[in-house]
N, C-alpha and C positions, 0 to 999 in steps of 0.2 A: 255248227258239230256245238256251240256253246249253249243249249238247248240238254245236250249231254251231261253240266255241269252245278252236282246240284252246292249247292251249298248255307247247310243252315242257317237262319237270321244268327244277329247279331249276341243275340243272348244266348244260346246251344254252342256244341261243343268249339274248337275251333282245326274241326277237318274236314276236307275236299272228298268228291265221290264222281268218280269218273262211267260214266255208263256209257258198255254198246252193247246189248243183249247180243248182235248181232256175232258178233267179234266174241262169243264162246262158244268156246270149241279146245283140243288140244293139237295144240305144234309143235314142229319141233323148236332151238331155242332157235336156230340162225329166222327160220319163217318163223318166230313168234316179236324177237328182236325187230322185221320188218314192216311186221305187223303194230307194234306201236308205233312204232318213227312213222309212218302215212301216217294213224291217229293221231301225233303230236302235232305232224306241220298240217296236218288238216283243219285243229284246234289253233294254230296255230294263225293260219292265212285269217278264219273268223275274229282272230282276237287282233287283230292288224293296226287296230286303233288303240291300243293297250302299249302302256308305255317298257322302254327293252327292260327295266330292274323289273316292273307286274310280270315282266313275261318268263325272265331267269326265278322271281319269286316262288310262279308259280309251279318248273319243272323241278328248283329245287322241291319243296311243299311235294309233286311226287313222285323226284327218286326218294326222299325222305332222309336223303346227308345231304351236306353241303358238295356242293358243284366246287369242280379238282378242273386241272388242267386238262388232264383228258380228257372232259363231256368238250372239248373245245369245238373239238371237229364234229366230234355228234351233235351241237345245237347251230358249225354250221349246216354241215347237213340236214340238220331240218328246217333253216330260212333255202335252202335249198329246195327243196321237195317246197315248201312253201309259195315258192316265186311263181315254181313252178303249173305252181295245183293254181292260183293266182292267172295265172298268162292264160288256161286250157278254162276258164270258168266265165 
């Protein structure tokens, strides 16, 4: 899943792009959040060699806001899902 991450060269703008054209469709709010969580967990599993700080920096960049206490539960869910992906891979 790391092949879905586009990061411009160091000389370019400081932006990160995630692409997964298979998911481009309209969903209900709940369904969309479920697919987002699944995709992020798959990226997390693929990036298991990254440090915890790098993972959190990526999530902060992806969300385009600072992380808060309310994000802790969601982050734990992402780690749980990534571990589950690892067990059946």
